[in-house]
Every structure is written in structure tokens, then in C-alpha cells.
C-alpha distance (Angstrom), angle and dihedral (degrees) to the residues before:
residue distance angle dihedral
M1 . . .
D2 3.79 . .
Q3 3.79 126.2 .
S4 3.81 94.2 -104.2
E5 3.82 90.2 58.2
I6 3.79 91.6 49.4
K7 3.81 89.6 50.2
R8 3.84 90.5 48.7
I9 3.81 90.1 52.8
G10 3.81 90.2 50.4
Q11 3.80 92.8 47.3
I12 3.80 92.2 52.3
L13 3.78 88.5 50.4
K14 3.80 91.3 50.2
D15 3.81 92.2 47.9
R16 3.78 90.8 49.9
R17 3.81 92.3 47.4
L18 3.79 90.1 52.9
Q19 3.82 90.5 48.3
F20 3.80 88.2 56.1
G21 3.79 91.2 46.1
Y22 3.81 92.8 -123.8
T23 3.78 125.9 149.6
Q24 3.78 117.2 -131.8
E25 3.78 89.0 -110.2
F26 3.81 92.6 53.7
A27 3.81 92.5 45.3
A28 3.80 91.2 51.8
E29 3.79 92.3 47.6
K30 3.81 93.2 46.1
T31 3.80 90.0 49.6
G32 3.80 93.3 46.6
I33 3.80 97.9 -120.1
S34 3.78 133.8 112.4
Y35 3.78 120.5 -87.1
S36 3.81 92.3 -121.2
Y37 3.83 92.1 52.1
Y38 3.79 91.0 47.9
T39 3.82 93.4 50.6
K40 3.81 91.4 49.5
I41 3.80 89.9 53.3
E42 3.79 92.8 47.5
R43 3.82 92.4 48.1
G44 3.79 90.2 50.6
E45 3.78 93.7 -115.2
Q46 3.80 95.6 118.6
L47 3.77 134.5 31.1
P48 3.81 109.9 -134.8
S49 3.78 121.2 -123.5
L50 3.79 117.9 -105.9
E51 3.80 90.7 -104.2
V52 3.81 90.9 53.4
C53 3.82 91.0 44.9
L54 3.79 88.9 56.4
Q55 3.80 91.5 50.0
L56 3.80 92.7 46.7
A57 3.80 91.7 48.0
K58 3.80 89.7 51.3
T59 3.80 93.2 46.2
F60 3.80 93.6 49.3
R61 3.80 98.2 32.3
L62 3.80 93.0 -119.2
S63 3.77 125.9 150.9
L64 3.78 110.1 -127.9
D65 3.80 94.6 -131.5
S66 3.79 94.7 51.9
W67 3.79 93.1 44.2
L68 3.79 102.1 40.3
L69 3.80 101.4 27.9
N70 3.81 95.9 40.1
T71 3.78 96.8 -120.6
L72 3.80 93.3 141.3
P73 3.80 111.6 138.6
D74 3.78 117.4 -96.5
M75 3.79 103.4 -112.4
K76 3.80 93.4 -164.6
S77 3.79 93.3 60.5
S78 3.81 94.1 50.5
P79 3.80 119.1 43.9
E80 3.80 89.3 -178.8
M81 3.79 91.4 55.7
A82 3.80 90.8 46.8
A83 3.82 90.3 52.0
L84 3.80 91.0 48.8
F85 3.80 92.7 50.7
H86 3.80 90.3 46.7
Q87 3.81 89.9 54.6
L88 3.81 91.2 47.7
K89 3.81 91.0 51.2
E90 3.79 89.6 56.0
M91 3.83 93.3 54.0
D92 3.77 123.5 93.8
S93 3.81 120.2 -121.6
K94 3.82 93.6 -101.5
S95 3.80 91.6 55.3
I96 3.80 91.4 46.4
H97 3.80 89.3 51.9
E98 3.82 90.1 51.5
V99 3.82 90.4 51.6
E100 3.82 89.7 49.6
L101 3.81 90.3 53.1
L102 3.80 91.5 49.2
L103 3.80 91.2 50.1
Q104 3.79 91.0 49.4
K105 3.81 90.4 51.7
A106 3.80 90.6 47.6
A107 3.81 90.2 51.4
L108 3.81 90.5 52.0
L109 3.80 91.2 50.1
A110 3.81 91.2 49.8
K111 3.82 91.5 58.5
């Protein structure tokens, strides 16, 4: 993986952290890693281990494929998707969790 990809991964992490309103210190603590390790990841200076990637994805509610493989939707090509993501960014974590539960129930009903 080249340096630009590692920086992209760190930038997505930083953007997500800011969306959640977390400090770097809190994000590191919540993830279970040291502050210095976390800041290196966010600055794109270090690629996290798979174990840490899993913890970060869980902490920031990121899917590994979209985060690491850059399969995030292109917001410019879909105004509807951009509006949806904007609404999700405005929600607090409890509301997001409630939406996740509703989607899980809907998926079970669709089976």
C-alpha cells in the first residue's frame, strides 16, 4: 500500500472522529490503543494492524471495505445519498443506534 493510501485511510478516520465529536485522546482510549499510535494512524504515518482496524471500525461505525478499500459512495454523483449522509451526521449516537436496530429488523423481515 502506498503512502497516499495510508494518508487517505488516516484522513477518513480523522473526518469520522470529528463527526463523532471525539478528541484524539478519547478516540485512542475508546479504541484501546495509545494516543501516540492513534495520532500516527490519523496523520497517515502508520498503517494500523488488522486488530486495530477492527477496533477503529467498531468505534467509528465504519465498514472495513469502505474505509480501507475506498468504496465509500461518491456523494457528488448522488444528491440523495449526500442528503442522507448529511442527515446521519447530524444525529446523535443513540439515534444512529436506533436506526441501526430498525434496519436490522427490516433485514430480518425481508428474508
